[in-house]
N, C-alpha and C positions, 0 to 999 in steps of 0.2 A: 401478079394480080389475076384473080379469077376472071374468066370470060363468062358473061351472063348470056344465056341463049335468047334469041329473039322470041317474042311471045305475043299472044293475042289478048292477054289479060293485063293484070297488074303485077308488078314485082317490086320487091324491096331487098336490100342486102341482108344477109344473115351473118351474125357475128358470134365469135366467142367473146363474152363481155370483158374478159381481162386482157385481151390482146390489143396491139397497136392499131388494128383495123377498126376496132370498135369505137363508136362515138362516146362510150363510157370511159374510155382509157384516158387517164390524165397524164401518164408518163412519169408521175412522181412515185408510183408504186413499183416500178421496175417490171421485169418480165413476169409472166404467169408462173406461180410457184409450181415446183415439180409435184406430180401426183402423190408421191410418198408423204408429203407434208400433211395431207388430209385423207390418206387412204382409208383409215379406219372409219372415219365419219362418212366418207363417200360410200363405202361399202354398206355401212349401216342404213343409210337412206335408200340405197339401191335395193337392199333386202326388203325394206318396208314396202317399197313400190312394187317389187316383183310379187311379194306375198299378196298385196292388195289386188293386183291384176288377176292372179290365180284364183283368189277368193271370188271375185266378181264373175269370172268365167265359169266357175263351178256352180253359180247360182246362189251362193251364200252371200246375200247382200245385206242382211240385217236390217237396220233402220234406214240405211242409205245405200245407194248403188255406187258411191265413190267415197273411198276413205273408210274410216272406222269411227267408233265412238270413244277411242282412247283419249286420255288427257294429253293436251299438247305438250310436246317435249321441248326442252331448252337445248337446241342444237346449234352447232357452229354453222355459219353461212358458207357452205362449201359446195352446194349442189350445182352452182353455175359453172364450176370448173369444167364440167362435162356436158354442158348444155349450150343451146344457142338462143339468141334473142333477135327480135326484129323491132323496127320502129314504125309506128303508125300514128296519125293524128286523130284525136277524138274531139268532137265539138265543132261549132261554127263561130264562136266568139273569138275575137282577136285574130292574130296571124303569126305563125311560126316560120321564121326564115330557115330554109332547108336547102342543102346542096343536093340537087337532083342528079340522077344518073341516067345515061343513055343506054340503049340496048347493047352497046359494045363495052359497057362497064366503064365509060369515061365520064368524069364529072362535067356537068353543064353549068350554065349560069345559075346562081342561087335564086330562089323564088319563094314567095310566101304561100303557105298552106293554111287553111282555116284550122282553128282549134289549137290544141297543144300537143306536142310530140310526147308519146308515151313509149317506154321501152318494155317490151312484153316477152315472156318466155314462151317458146314454141312447145306445144303439148298436143300430141296426136292421140292421147289416151284420156282426154277429158272433154266435156261438152260445154261448160259454162265459161265464156270469156268474161274477164272482169278487170277493172282498174280501180285504184284507190281514188276516192272522191273527197274534195274539200267541202266542209271542214272535216278533218281527219286527225284528231288528236292522237299523240303517241304516249302511252297506249290508249286505245286498243289497236290503232294502225301501226304498221311498221314504219320506221324512219326513212321515208323516201327522199333521196338526194336531189332528184330532178323536180321539175314543176308538177304539182299535183293538179289533176283535172278538176275544174270547178264548174259543176253543172249550171250554177246560177249565172255564169258568164256566157252560156251558149243559148242562142235563141231557138235552136232545134232540139234541145233536150226535152224529154218527156219521161215522167215516172209512169211505168206501165200500171194500169188499173187492175184491181184484184179480180174483176170478173171478165177480163179479156182472155182470148184464147192463148196468148203467149204466157200468161200467168198460170192458167189452168193446166198447160202441158208441162210445167216444171216438174211435176211428180215428186220424187224424193228430194229434189233440190228446193222445193217450196218451203218457206219459213214464215208463213202467216201473212197478215195484212195490217198495215199501219196507215190510218187516214186514207183508206182506199188505195194505197200504194202497195203493189206486190213486193214481198220480201223473199230473198233467196238466201241459201247457205250452201257452200261447197266445203266438204271435209276431205282433206288429203291423207295419204297413207301414214304420215308421221303424227297424225292427230291435229295438225294445224288446219286452219279454216279461214274462209273469207265469207262475210255476210254483209247484207245491206239491202238497198232498193234495186229491184230489177227494173232496168231503164232502157231507153233508146236514144240514139243521137247519130250524128253524121260521123262515119269512119272514112278517113282519107289516106290512101297510100301514095298517090302522086296527083298532080293537077288534073289529069284526065280520068282518074279512076277513084271513085268514092262509092260508099254504100250508104244510102239514106235509111233512117230508122233502124240502124244496127242495134240489136238487142244485146245487152251485156249487164253484168253486175256492177252497180255503183257501190263500191265497197267502203264501209265506214268502220269495219272491225276486222282486223286480220290477227288471228290468234296463233300462237306458236312461233318458233324462232327460225324457220327454214327459208324465209323469204329474203332475198338479197335487197338491201336498201337502194341499189342502183336500178332496180326494176319497179314498174308500176303495177304489174299484175300478170295475168296469164292470157295468152291467145290460144283458146281451145279450138282444136281442129278435128275432134272426134266425129263419129258418124251420127250422133244424136241430133235432134232437130234444133237445139239451141246453139250449136257450134257455128263458127264463122263460115265453114264450108257449106253447111246446110242453108244458112241464111243467104249466102251469095250464089246459090246454085242457079237461080233464075237468070243471073247476069253472066256468071262465069262458067256455067255448065257442069257444076258438081265435079270439078277437076282442080287439083292443085299439085304442086311439086315443091321440093326443096333439095338443097345440097348442103350438107353439114361440112364445114371446112375442117381439114385435118389438123391444123394448128391455129394458135391465136393470131398468127401473123398473116393468115390467109382469109379472104372473104368468101362466104358462100352466098346463097340466094334463096328466096322464097317467092314462088310464082303462084298467083291465084288466077286460074284459067288455063287454057291449053297452050303450051309452048310451041313455037313454030320450029320444031325440030322434027326431022323425018322420023316417022314411026318405026322404020327399020333400024334406027339407032338405039331403040329400047329393047331390052329383054323383057318379055311379058309373061305374067303368071296370073292365074285367076285370083280374084279377091273373094275370100271365103265368107259367106254369110249363112247364118243359122238362126232360126226363130228362137232358140233357147239361149242364145248368146247376146249380151247387150250390144246394141247398134254402135255404141261408142268405139268398139275395137275394130281395127283393120287387121285381118289375119290372112296369111298365105300358107302354102304347103311346101315345106322343105322336104326334098326326097333323098338327098345324098350330099356328101361332102367329098372333095378331092384335095389331096395334099401332094404337092410336087408332081401334079399331072396324073396321079393315080387315084381312082375312085376307091372309097372305103367300103362300098357295097353294104351299107347299113340297111337292115331289114326295113321295109316300108312301114310296118306296124309301129316302129319306134317313133315315127314322125306323125302318126295318125291324128294327134290332137292339134296339129297346125302350129303356127308361130305368129305372135302378135308383133307388129311394127310399132315401136315406141321411141319417141325422140328424147324422153327424159330418163329412161333406164340407160345406164351407162354401158354395162357389160352384158353381152349376149348370154342368155341361158339356153342350154341344150338338154335334151333327154340324156340321162347318164350313160346309156349305152352308146349314143352318138359321141358324147364328150370323150369317153375313154378311148374310142377308136381314133378320134381326132388327136387327142393328146399323145397317144402312143406313136402315131405316124409322125407327128410333129417332132417329138423327142428323137425319133430315129433319124430325121433329116437334119437335126441340129446337134448331132453327136460331136462336132468339132468345137463346140462352145462349152464352157464350164457351167454346170448347173449349181444353183445356190438354194438354200432352204425356202420353203413357200413363204409368200407374203400375204398373210391373211387367207382369203379363200382361193388365191391364185397359187396353184401347186406346181407350175412348170415355169421356173424363173431362172435367169441367167446373169452371169457377171461378164459384161462386155468391156471391162477395163482394159485399155490398151489395144482394143480391136478397132482398126481403122474403118473397115466397112463390114457391116453385119449383113450376111446373105441369108435372107429368109426364104423358106420354101413357099411357093404360091399356094394360097388356100382359096378354093372355089366353092361357092354354095350352089347346089343344083336344085332348082325349084320345079314345081309341076308346070308342064308346058313344053312346047317344042323348042329345043335348044335354049332352055331357060337357065343358062349358066352365068353366074355372076362372080367375077374374080375380085377378091378383096384387095384394097390398097394396102401396101406394106404398113401404113400407119394404123390400119385396122386389125393388125395381127398381134402386136405386142402392146401391153399397157404396163407402164412401170417396169419394163424389161421382163414381163411375164406373159405367157399365152393368155390372150384377152377373152377367155370364155370361162363360164362357170356351169357346173352341172345342176340340173334340177334335182329334187329329192327322188323322183321316180319318172319312169318313161311315160306315164299316163298324163303328166302335166304338160300343158302347152309350152312351147319354146317362146322366147322373147328376143327379138332382134334389136339390140341396143344401139345407141348412137355412135359408139366407137366403130362398130362394124359397118355402119352406114356412111362413114366419112368418105368424102370425095365422090360419092355416087349420087346422081340425081334420082330421087325416089318419086315416081309419078303415080298419083292416086286418081284413077279414072273411076270414081265411085259409081256414077251412072252406068258406065259400061262394064262394071264388074271386073276390072283389071288393075293390076299394079305393075308398073314398069320400072326398070333399073337401067341407068345409063352410066357406064363406068367413066371415071376420070373427068367429072364435070366441074369440079371446083378445087 
């Protein structure tokens, strides 16, 4: 069981939703299916998300700064296989019985929290948090298996007026006005979307930590087929003013962190506020900000990669566009020059294993049948900063028995550090301080 670091703010467990540690796990469905069962669909959704991030970073935002105007696709629900969820309570009406956790990750006595528990997908590359709201007929809502949040049952619920600053700052997310109630719409890379009334209510993580007047989308129309019925919506953590992080900055200091678990049977964590962990235990690198790049994105500068202790000495110009940290992109994208150098070095260190044909976009794959212990070379990412070296966990090196990296189309495109490579590492975002920290082996 993972050890949660002591902290000054609020924390909740982070889960792989199909695993036995997840509150969504019923046990009836068996273990999480192997990646190969959904590889094509997972890659397809990954490509859509990567293309969308690249489009927004290039300034080509079209009619909206998130997603596109494509017709929603009928897609299988596979995206949660590679993503993490957290639970938070929304509203003040009623009381949800919840097993609370202490700072040493031990369950304490159960207690009641106000509102209803909602399972939300963690998303560091979007700004509008939202949950489905009752009444929410299917369609246009997606069939949510848990309790749907009902704003009429919460005494602290407010529909945000159209002339309020919160509504006026929505910009491209604004979707008109109905009965003086501000409307929003968020479009995602696969063409799916969420729309409804922009609202506020109480958000509670644990008995001592809550956010009053938390602003979010009260969704009554979810179009497209990529939303898992076990989830209620999205917990947006981007750098825009609408995100949870920005709204909670006055209380929690514009700081958050998370640790994505390596498997479905391990628990990770999400911390809002500053963890009480010695600063020396984090590898620090500057958080890149630029006036011509949307505030949504958190970027860092990757400078080199080492394989089995040897630097690849990739030219600095290759990484000049930086790299976006994204919890919902599964596989890391690298500039092709960097990818080829990594791939060749990795293949050289894996010469004792039998290679097999590529699996979709993954071109360095192996057959480990009959191999008792697979010995992988250590892969280390070298970031800008003094001794900013981050060793990847072995679980972050292979995906479906293939090297878990994909090249971009050209070196000018920004890299994207996906959730596979972030596994077991606590990623600390000190937004106000302009730093990103990495702590190896945290979950």
